[in-house]
All heavy atoms as an XYZ file, in Angstrom:
764
protein
N       0.846     -1.184      0.000
C       0.000      0.000      0.000
C       0.889      1.245      0.000
O       1.688      1.448      0.895
C      -0.892     -0.019      1.235
C      -1.795      1.169      1.333
S      -2.872      0.955      2.768
C      -3.135      2.647      3.178
N       0.743      2.046     -1.018
C       1.561      3.248     -1.149
C       0.945      4.395     -0.359
O      -0.268      4.576     -0.358
C       1.672      3.634     -2.625
O       2.545      4.722     -2.759
N       1.789      5.136      0.321
C       1.309      6.296      1.067
C       2.361      7.390      1.080
O       3.493      7.174      0.675
C       0.896      5.905      2.474
C       1.987      5.337      3.352
C       1.452      5.001      4.737
O       0.569      5.668      5.263
N       1.985      3.960      5.334
N       1.961      8.550      1.554
C       2.854      9.705      1.613
C       3.097     10.073      3.072
O       2.158     10.155      3.856
C       2.224     10.903      0.879
O       1.987     10.529     -0.480
C       3.143     12.108      0.910
N       4.364     10.281      3.407
C       4.750     10.687      4.758
C       5.449     12.037      4.641
O       6.375     12.200      3.845
C       5.701      9.650      5.403
C       6.112     10.100      6.801
C       5.057      8.280      5.443
N       4.985     13.014      5.434
C       5.593     14.338      5.423
C       6.219     14.614      6.787
O       5.576     14.428      7.818
C       4.551     15.406      5.109
C       3.977     15.281      3.709
C       2.912     16.320      3.410
O       2.086     16.607      4.303
O       2.900     16.823      2.287
N       7.476     15.057      6.744
C       8.206     15.338      7.979
C       8.776     16.744      7.952
O       9.138     17.260      6.887
C       9.368     14.357      8.150
C       9.045     12.873      8.242
C      10.329     12.061      8.242
C       8.227     12.566      9.478
N       8.899     17.346      9.113
C       9.634     18.602      9.265
C      10.985     18.212      9.828
O      11.063     17.608     10.895
C       8.903     19.553     10.208
C       9.635     20.873     10.377
C       8.746     21.903     11.019
C       9.434     23.238     11.177
N       9.730     23.900      9.933
N      12.040     18.527      9.085
C      13.388     18.115      9.470
C      14.273     19.358      9.554
O      14.337     20.152      8.607
C      13.966     17.101      8.448
C      15.350     16.642      8.884
C      13.030     15.909      8.291
N      14.956     19.520     10.666
C      15.826     20.670     10.876
C      17.072     20.598     10.008
O      18.097     20.061     10.424
N      16.973     21.140      8.797
C      18.090     21.139      7.849
C      18.495     22.581      7.581
O      17.636     23.431      7.353
C      17.663     20.479      6.529
C      17.183     19.053      6.670
S      16.548     18.380      5.100
C      15.026     19.312      4.918
N      19.801     22.832      7.595
C      20.257     24.203      7.374
C      21.162     24.350      6.152
O      21.510     25.472      5.792
C      20.991     24.703      8.624
O      22.095     23.848      8.893
N      21.548     23.234      5.529
C      22.467     23.326      4.394
C      22.327     22.101      3.488
O      21.593     21.167      3.805
C      23.906     23.442      4.890
S      24.467     21.960      5.779
N      23.056     22.113      2.392
C      23.007     20.992      1.454
C      23.606     19.718      2.067
O      23.256     18.617      1.677
C      23.738     21.345      0.153
C      22.973     22.339     -0.711
C      21.602     21.831     -1.106
O      21.401     20.663     -1.433
N      20.613     22.717     -1.059
N      24.494     19.878      3.035
C      25.046     18.710      3.726
C      23.955     17.978      4.499
O      23.907     16.746      4.529
N      23.067     18.761      5.113
C      21.930     18.164      5.831
C      21.020     17.428      4.855
O      20.557     16.321      5.133
C      21.124     19.256      6.538
S      22.024     20.184      7.793
N      20.776     18.055      3.710
C      19.939     17.439      2.681
C      20.570     16.122      2.231
O      19.891     15.104      2.083
C      19.745     18.400      1.482
C      19.063     17.693      0.319
C      18.960     19.628      1.911
N      21.878     16.124      2.055
C      22.588     14.922      1.632
C      22.458     13.792      2.646
O      22.286     12.627      2.272
N      22.509     14.138      3.925
C      22.377     13.115      4.974
C      20.992     12.478      4.925
O      20.849     11.257      5.036
C      22.620     13.746      6.351
N      19.967     13.289      4.718
C      18.603     12.767      4.642
C      18.448     11.905      3.387
O      17.846     10.828      3.430
C      17.574     13.920      4.671
C      16.162     13.402      4.437
C      17.643     14.673      6.009
N      19.021     12.359      2.267
C      18.952     11.581      1.025
C      19.597     10.210      1.202
O      19.079      9.205      0.721
C      19.662     12.318     -0.122
C      18.879     13.457     -0.694
C      19.645     14.079     -1.856
C      18.882     15.209     -2.490
N      19.606     15.795     -3.633
N      20.729     10.168      1.887
C      21.445      8.893      2.086
C      20.591      7.878      2.846
O      20.499      6.716      2.445
C      22.773      9.126      2.821
C      23.897      9.592      1.908
C      25.241      9.579      2.614
N      25.316     10.538      3.719
C      25.567     11.826      3.590
N      25.773     12.334      2.382
N      25.633     12.613      4.629
N      19.958      8.315      3.933
C      19.184      7.355      4.716
C      17.900      6.946      3.988
O      17.482      5.798      4.072
C      18.874      7.861      6.151
C      20.158      8.041      6.931
C      18.034      9.121      6.156
N      17.296      7.881      3.264
C      16.077      7.537      2.538
C      16.377      6.612      1.357
O      15.567      5.764      1.004
C      15.356      8.799      2.042
C      14.712      9.658      3.128
C      14.112     10.915      2.523
C      13.659      8.876      3.902
N      17.550      6.776      0.768
C      17.946      5.926     -0.350
C      18.136      4.470      0.061
O      18.016      3.565     -0.769
N      18.421      4.230      1.321
C      18.632      2.871      1.829
C      17.353      2.257      2.406
O      17.331      1.075      2.733
C      19.705      2.886      2.923
C      21.068      3.290      2.411
C      22.062      3.378      3.560
C      23.420      3.875      3.078
N      24.365      4.044      4.193
N      16.299      3.061      2.542
C      15.064      2.587      3.174
C      14.216      1.803      2.174
O      13.898      2.298      1.092
C      14.270      3.776      3.721
C      13.008      3.464      4.512
C      13.333      2.640      5.754
C      12.318      4.753      4.922
N      13.869      0.569      2.538
C      13.047     -0.276      1.674
C      11.653      0.309      1.519
O      11.078      0.820      2.481
C      12.926     -1.690      2.248
C      14.229     -2.467      2.158
O      15.044     -2.151      1.267
O      14.429     -3.382      2.981
N      11.114      0.212      0.312
C       9.747      0.640      0.040
C       9.610      2.067     -0.448
O       8.537      2.471     -0.885
N      10.685      2.850     -0.394
C      10.607      4.240     -0.832
C      10.570      4.284     -2.359
O      11.466      3.784     -3.028
C      11.805      5.072     -0.310
C      11.807      6.464     -0.910
C      11.789      5.123      1.202
N       9.500      4.872     -2.900
C       9.376      5.041     -4.350
C       9.980      6.366     -4.793
O      10.628      6.450     -5.826
C       7.899      4.967     -4.756
C       7.278      3.603     -4.509
C       5.763      3.612     -4.678
O       5.192      4.638     -5.124
O       5.143      2.587     -4.352
N       9.727      7.408     -3.998
C      10.281      8.729     -4.307
C      10.290      9.577     -3.039
O       9.595      9.272     -2.070
C       9.447      9.429     -5.388
O       8.158      9.726     -4.898
N      11.082     10.633     -3.085
C      11.086     11.577     -1.977
C      11.431     12.947     -2.504
O      12.063     13.099     -3.549
C      12.050     11.155     -0.856
C      13.483     10.941     -1.287
C      14.366     12.007     -1.391
C      13.949      9.668     -1.558
C      15.683     11.801     -1.769
C      15.260      9.463     -1.938
C      16.124     10.530     -2.044
O      17.420     10.330     -2.427
N      10.962     13.956     -1.795
C      11.226     15.342     -2.154
C      11.717     16.043     -0.890
O      11.120     15.890      0.182
C       9.958     16.013     -2.680
C      10.205     17.469     -3.060
O      11.047     17.706     -3.952
O       9.578     18.361     -2.459
N      12.796     16.801     -1.027
C      13.357     17.508      0.124
C      13.353     18.998     -0.186
O      13.966     19.441     -1.159
C      14.789     17.022      0.428
C      14.761     15.518      0.741
C      15.382     17.813      1.585
C      16.117     14.888      0.940
N      12.643     19.758      0.623
C      12.548     21.206      0.471
C      13.327     21.844      1.613
O      12.849     21.896      2.754
C      11.081     21.634      0.499
C      10.882     23.124      0.217
O      11.798     23.925      0.524
O       9.822     23.475     -0.309
N      14.539     22.304      1.305
C      15.418     22.871      2.330
C      14.818     24.145      2.923
O      14.875     24.361      4.136
C      16.804     23.159      1.738
C      17.827     23.817      2.663
C      18.093     22.955      3.882
C      19.122     24.073      1.912
N      14.214     24.988      2.085
C      13.670     26.258      2.554
C      12.563     26.052      3.587
O      12.541     26.704      4.622
C      13.128     27.059      1.369
C      12.657     28.447      1.745
C      12.220     29.249      0.541
O      12.903     29.189     -0.499
O      11.189     29.928      0.644
N      11.647     25.125      3.298
C      10.562     24.852      4.243
C      10.954     23.817      5.293
O      10.186     23.561      6.215
C       9.321     24.340      3.500
C       8.629     25.370      2.671
C       7.311     24.846      2.110
O       7.052     23.645      2.087
N       6.476     25.751      1.646
N      12.114     23.189      5.121
C      12.577     22.097      5.991
C      11.559     20.967      5.993
O      11.217     20.411      7.032
C      12.851     22.604      7.407
C      13.958     23.632      7.453
C      14.380     23.984      8.854
O      13.713     23.697      9.830
N      15.523     24.637      8.959
N      11.074     20.645      4.793
C      10.035     19.628      4.633
C      10.553     18.470      3.805
O      11.167     18.668      2.751
C       8.812     20.248      3.948
C       7.634     19.310      3.812
C       6.430     20.048      3.244
C       5.210     19.166      3.207
N       4.040     19.887      2.698
N      10.309     17.254      4.275
C      10.683     16.038      3.562
C       9.403     15.260      3.288
O       8.648     14.955      4.215
C      11.661     15.179      4.400
C      11.971     13.873      3.687
C      12.947     15.958      4.676
N       9.156     14.972      2.005
C       7.982     14.209      1.608
C       8.450     12.889      1.023
O       9.224     12.876      0.073
C       7.157     14.988      0.555
O       6.839     16.286      1.087
C       5.875     14.257      0.209
N       7.988     11.786      1.601
C       8.388     10.444      1.170
C       7.151      9.702      0.682
O       6.128      9.670      1.374
C       9.044      9.658      2.338
C       9.468      8.272      1.872
C      10.227     10.431      2.902
N       7.252      9.123     -0.518
C       6.145      8.347     -1.074
C       6.611      6.921     -1.297
O       7.737      6.690     -1.720
C       5.673      8.949     -2.398
C       5.077     10.327     -2.248
C       4.601     10.895     -3.556
C       4.068     12.298     -3.338
N       3.587     12.885     -4.576
N       5.722      5.982     -0.993
C       6.059      4.590     -1.224
C       5.328      3.667     -0.273
O       4.435      4.076      0.474
N       5.750      2.411     -0.303
C       5.177      1.399      0.574
C       5.970      1.426      1.881
O       6.815      0.566      2.129
C       5.237      0.023     -0.104
C       4.523     -1.041      0.695
O       3.726     -0.749      1.572
N       4.828     -2.283      0.389
N       5.703      2.469      2.664
C       6.466      2.713      3.892
C       5.516      2.972      5.055
O       4.381      3.381      4.864
C       7.413      3.919      3.727
C       8.521      3.620      2.737
C       6.654      5.162      3.302
N       6.027      2.743      6.250
C       5.285      3.046      7.472
C       5.777      4.398      8.002
O       6.995      4.622      8.087
C       5.511      1.966      8.530
C       4.992      0.598      8.137
C       3.478      0.614      7.958
O       2.758      1.266      8.703
N       3.009     -0.090      6.940
N       4.866      5.301      8.366
C       5.279      6.622      8.865
C       6.295      6.567     10.009
O       7.265      7.325     10.007
C       3.958      7.255      9.328
C       2.927      6.592      8.481
C       3.413      5.183      8.280
N       6.094      5.656     10.956
C       7.018      5.572     12.094
C       8.413      5.130     11.663
O       9.416      5.601     12.206
C       6.478      4.621     13.159
C       5.243      5.181     13.864
O       5.070      6.413     13.867
O       4.471      4.376     14.411
N       8.486      4.241     10.679
C       9.787      3.771     10.195
C      10.515      4.906      9.486
O      11.714      5.111      9.672
C       9.610      2.541      9.268
C      10.939      2.154      8.636
C       9.014      1.376     10.044
N       9.786      5.674      8.670
C      10.393      6.821      7.979
C      10.891      7.824      9.021
O      12.014      8.334      8.928
C       9.387      7.483      7.011
C       9.986      8.739      6.391
C       8.964      6.504      5.928
N      10.072      8.098     10.013
C      10.437      9.039     11.078
C      11.717      8.593     11.783
O      12.658      9.378     11.951
C       9.286      9.150     12.088
C       9.572     10.076     13.235
C       9.284     11.426     13.140
C      10.130      9.600     14.412
C       9.549     12.281     14.198
C      10.394     10.440     15.473
C      10.104     11.792     15.363
N      11.762      7.328     12.189
C      12.939      6.808     12.894
C      14.180      6.845     12.014
O      15.271      7.179     12.483
C      12.674      5.382     13.371
C      11.658      5.302     14.492
C      11.274      3.859     14.834
O      11.791      2.916     14.252
N      10.365      3.699     15.780
N      14.015      6.518     10.740
C      15.153      6.501      9.813
C      15.738      7.898      9.647
O      16.955      8.092      9.721
C      14.722      5.927      8.447
O      14.237      4.590      8.658
C      15.872      5.906      7.466
N      14.869      8.892      9.426
C      15.350     10.272      9.247
C      15.939     10.796     10.555
O      16.926     11.536     10.546
C      14.213     11.177      8.710
C      14.659     12.635      8.673
C      13.786     10.711      7.310
N      15.368     10.401     11.684
C      15.891     10.842     12.988
C      17.329     10.390     13.211
O      18.087     11.042     13.925
C      15.016     10.307     14.122
O      13.734     10.866     14.065
N      17.714      9.263     12.588
C      19.081      8.747     12.751
C      20.137      9.688     12.184
O      21.318      9.547     12.488
C      19.201      7.374     12.092
C      18.445      6.300     12.841
C      18.543      4.962     12.143
C      17.734      3.908     12.866
N      17.763      2.612     12.187
N      19.716     10.672     11.376
C      20.673     11.640     10.835
C      21.127     12.619     11.912
O      22.094     13.352     11.720
C      20.052     12.453      9.682
O      18.939     13.210     10.187
C      19.623     11.573      8.536
N      20.410     12.655     13.035
C      20.741     13.600     14.097
C      20.016     14.925     13.937
O      20.163     15.816     14.777
N      19.221     15.061     12.896
C      18.474     16.296     12.661
C      17.168     16.241     13.450
O      16.557     15.189     13.591
C      18.140     16.470     11.163
C      19.333     16.324     10.229
C      20.369     17.376     10.509
C      21.619     17.127      9.673
N      22.787     17.749     10.234
N      16.746     17.391     13.960
C      15.453     17.455     14.652
C      14.368     17.062     13.665
O      14.282     17.616     12.570
C      15.212     18.872     15.170
N      13.557     16.080     14.037
C      12.550     15.539     13.128
C      11.197     15.490     13.815
O      11.102     15.118     14.976
C      12.949     14.107     12.691
O      14.275     14.140     12.159
C      12.005     13.559     11.638
N      10.168     15.887     13.073
C       8.788     15.831     13.578
C       7.867     15.579     12.398
O       8.217     15.876     11.252
C       8.413     17.137     14.256
N       6.703     15.028     12.676
C       5.728     14.862     11.610
C       5.223     16.241     11.202
O       5.017     17.119     12.033
C       4.557     13.974     12.056
C       4.925     12.516     12.102
C       5.159     11.876     13.305
C       5.046     11.782     10.934
C       5.511     10.540     13.353
C       5.404     10.443     10.968
C       5.635      9.816     12.174
N       5.057     16.428      9.888
C       4.575     17.703      9.356
C       3.117     17.855      9.758
O       2.315     16.961      9.555
C       4.702     17.710      7.831
C       4.454     19.056      7.250
C       3.266     19.538      6.803
C       5.407     20.098      7.052
N       3.426     20.805      6.337
C       4.730     21.182      6.476
C       6.765     20.215      7.312
C       5.359     22.367      6.140
C       7.397     21.396      6.978
C       6.702     22.457      6.400
N       2.774     19.005     10.317
C       1.400     19.243     10.735
C       0.738     20.188      9.760
O       1.318     21.184      9.349
C       1.370     19.846     12.139
C       1.879     18.873     13.186
C       1.777     19.430     14.587
O       1.048     20.417     14.789
O       2.442     18.888     15.465
N      -0.489     19.854      9.396
C      -1.251     20.692      8.477
C      -1.640     22.000      9.163
O      -1.831     22.025     10.374
C      -2.488     19.944      8.012
N      -1.766     23.090      8.416
C      -2.050     24.391      9.019
C      -3.518     24.789      9.178
O      -3.791     25.954      9.246
C      -1.356     25.354      8.046
C      -1.433     24.668      6.739
C      -1.323     23.197      7.050
N      -4.507     23.871      9.242
C      -5.884     24.335      9.377
C      -6.153     25.259     10.558
O      -6.938     26.168     10.420
C      -6.711     23.055      9.509
C      -5.904     22.032      8.826
C      -4.469     22.441      9.034
N      -5.526     25.089     11.734
C      -5.823     26.025     12.819
C      -5.484     27.469     12.471
O      -6.102     28.383     12.970
C      -4.944     25.541     13.972
C      -4.705     24.098     13.686
C      -4.702     23.985     12.191
N      -4.533     27.696     11.587
C      -4.159     29.055     11.210
C      -5.162     29.662     10.242
O      -5.361     30.859     10.234
C      -2.770     29.070     10.574
C      -1.685     28.673     11.547
C      -0.331     28.602     10.895
O      -0.165     29.183      9.815
O       0.556     27.958     11.455
N      -5.788     28.862      9.396
C      -6.713     29.380      8.396
C      -7.891     30.113      9.035
O      -8.177     31.236      8.657
C      -7.179     28.255      7.480
N      -8.583     29.545     10.032
C      -9.673     30.298     10.653
C      -9.172     31.563     11.345
O      -9.843     32.567     11.340
C     -10.255     29.327     11.681
C      -9.877     27.982     11.186
C      -8.555     28.172     10.496
N      -7.990     31.521     11.906
C      -7.449     32.704     12.570
C      -7.201     33.808     11.557
O      -7.381     34.982     11.850
C      -6.154     32.360     13.302
N      -6.810     33.442     10.344
C      -6.573     34.444      9.308
C      -7.883     35.098      8.884
O      -7.918     36.255      8.515
C      -5.891     33.808      8.104
N      -8.979     34.348      8.947
C     -10.270     34.900      8.555
C     -10.886     35.728      9.674
O     -11.697     36.587      9.423
C     -11.227     33.767      8.166
C     -10.806     33.084      6.895
C     -11.775     31.995      6.518
C     -11.324     31.291      5.252
N     -12.228     30.206      4.882
N     -10.514     35.479     10.901
C     -11.103     36.187     12.025
C     -10.891     37.705     11.942
O     -11.838     38.451     12.136
C     -10.562     35.640     13.341
N      -9.680     38.203     11.623
C      -9.518     39.656     11.517
C     -10.409     40.257     10.440
O     -10.890     41.363     10.583
C      -8.039     39.849     11.174
C      -7.383     38.626     11.714
C      -8.406     37.536     11.550
N     -10.672     39.519      9.353
C     -11.549     40.033      8.314
C     -12.952     40.195      8.866
O     -13.640     41.150      8.557
C     -11.562     39.080      7.110
C     -10.242     39.024      6.382
C     -10.243     37.969      5.294
O     -11.329     37.466      4.940
O      -9.155     37.655      4.795
N     -13.384     39.246      9.687
C     -14.710     39.330     10.280
C     -14.779     40.495     11.260
O     -15.812     41.117     11.416
C     -15.048     38.023     10.986
N     -13.666     40.809     11.903
C     -13.636     41.906     12.853
C     -13.474     43.257     12.166
O     -13.771     44.281     12.746
C     -12.490     41.721     13.854
C     -12.689     40.515     14.760
C     -11.478     40.246     15.632
O     -10.589     41.114     15.675
O     -11.421     39.179     16.248
N     -13.019     43.270     10.936
C     -12.777     44.523     10.228
C     -14.027     45.404     10.157
O     -13.952     46.588     10.448
C     -12.205     44.257      8.847
N     -15.205     44.857      9.797
C     -16.384     45.725      9.790
C     -16.687     46.294     11.168
O     -17.091     47.426     11.300
C     -17.508     44.800      9.321
C     -16.823     43.728      8.555
C     -15.493     43.554      9.230
N     -16.463     45.529     12.206
C     -16.695     46.023     13.564
C     -15.717     47.142     13.886
O     -16.061     48.102     14.549
C     -16.556     44.885     14.570
N     -14.504     47.040     13.379
C     -13.508     48.078     13.622
C     -13.883     49.355     12.877
O     -13.617     50.447     13.331
C     -12.130     47.602     13.196
N     -14.531     49.212     11.731
C     -14.932     50.388     10.950
C     -16.167     51.056     11.537
O     -16.383     52.227     11.331
C     -15.199     49.988      9.493
C     -13.949     49.597      8.751
C     -14.262     49.215      7.334
C     -13.008     48.748      6.611
N     -13.292     48.325      5.246
N     -16.975     50.315     12.260
C     -18.210     50.862     12.801
C     -17.957     52.075     13.702
O     -18.617     53.091     13.530
C     -18.991     49.787     13.538
N     -16.996     52.030     14.627
C     -16.754     53.225     15.444
C     -16.318     54.419     14.612
O     -16.651     55.542     14.932
C     -15.652     52.802     16.411
C     -15.769     51.312     16.487
C     -16.250     50.902     15.135
N     -15.603     54.174     13.512
C     -15.179     55.275     12.660
C     -16.383     55.901     11.972
O     -16.405     57.093     11.698
C     -14.181     54.768     11.607
C     -12.864     54.307     12.195
C     -11.966     53.704     11.142
O     -12.173     53.968      9.953
O     -11.059     52.967     11.525
N     -17.405     55.099     11.680
C     -18.584     55.593     11.003
C     -19.405     56.509     11.913
O     -20.111     57.383     11.448
C     -19.431     54.429     10.513
N     -19.318     56.301     13.213
C     -20.058     57.143     14.148
C     -19.265     58.422     14.410
O     -18.170     58.377     14.961
C     -20.250     56.412     15.482
C     -21.128     55.200     15.414
C     -21.250     54.527     16.768
O     -21.090     55.221     17.798
O     -21.486     53.319     16.782
N     -19.779     59.554     14.012
C     -19.037     60.799     14.299
C     -19.117     61.107     15.794
O     -20.188     61.083     16.389
C     -19.769     61.852     13.472
C     -21.104     61.269     13.169
C     -20.951     59.779     13.228
N     -17.975     61.330     16.382
C     -17.939     61.612     17.814
C     -18.339     63.060     18.097
O     -18.942     63.366     19.093
C     -16.552     61.311     18.375
C     -16.223     59.826     18.330
C     -14.868     59.526     18.911
O     -14.297     60.388     19.609
O     -14.369     58.422     18.669
N     -17.966     63.924     17.181
C     -18.341     65.332     17.347
C     -19.267     65.692     16.199
O     -18.874     65.670     15.040
C     -17.094     66.252     17.319
C     -16.142     65.848     18.441
C     -17.505     67.704     17.416
C     -14.835     66.599     18.414
N     -20.509     66.010     16.537
C     -21.483     66.353     15.514
C     -21.434     67.864     15.289
O     -21.248     68.630     16.229
C     -22.872     65.915     15.961
C     -22.978     64.412     16.114
C     -24.344     64.002     16.574
C     -24.402     62.496     16.744
N     -25.678     62.053     17.296
N     -21.602     68.274     14.039
C     -21.547     69.729     13.759
C     -22.535     70.522     14.616
O     -22.222     71.599     15.080
C     -21.907     69.812     12.273
C     -21.547     68.472     11.723
C     -21.761     67.507     12.844
N     -23.733     70.017     14.852
C     -24.709     70.749     15.670
C     -24.228     70.901     17.098
O     -24.468     71.923     17.734
C     -26.073     70.049     15.630
O     -25.939     68.743     16.138
N     -23.527     69.885     17.611
C     -22.996     69.962     18.980
C     -21.859     70.960     19.046
O     -21.720     71.680     20.021
C     -22.513     68.587     19.438
C     -23.619     67.592     19.653
C     -23.081     66.209     20.024
O     -21.893     65.948     19.828
O     -23.880     65.419     20.517
N     -21.052     71.024     17.985
C     -19.932     71.960     17.966
C     -20.451     73.393     17.994
O     -19.943     74.236     18.724
C     -19.054     71.728     16.707
O     -18.693     70.369     16.675
C     -17.826     72.610     16.724
N     -21.474     73.669     17.223
C     -22.034     75.009     17.176
C     -22.676     75.343     18.509
O     -22.518     76.430     19.036
C     -23.080     75.124     16.026
C     -23.787     76.458     16.058
C     -22.380     74.912     14.705
N     -23.394     74.371     19.088
C     -24.065     74.614     20.377
C     -23.044     74.818     21.482
O     -23.274     75.608     22.391
C     -24.961     73.419     20.701
N     -21.912     74.135     21.417
C     -20.900     74.271     22.456
C     -20.185     75.602     22.349
O     -19.708     76.132     23.328
C     -19.891     73.133     22.354
N     -20.135     76.195     21.186
C     -19.417     77.456     21.007
C     -20.315     78.560     21.405
O     -20.299     79.387     22.116
C     -19.039     77.659     19.546
């Protein structure tokens, strides 16, 4: 059964990428892998178990964690938009009305 495993791996240079490539190249069942140094993301596809991939990459000595999807951030990004009309509402209410200004003078 083919599946995709995504990991966040603490890589800072091409040497780190090379270390991850070496261990993944020796792992049975790996069909392909993609290493994104900028995002520190490793995507492995094949007939592999997530825990085995995790343990194998961890042997490089790099900080390794399962990649977490960002859904909790998406609603937070929409929340300020929902609050924007509320923020504009006080601006719409004039605090000093021309009739009050004339009456106060």
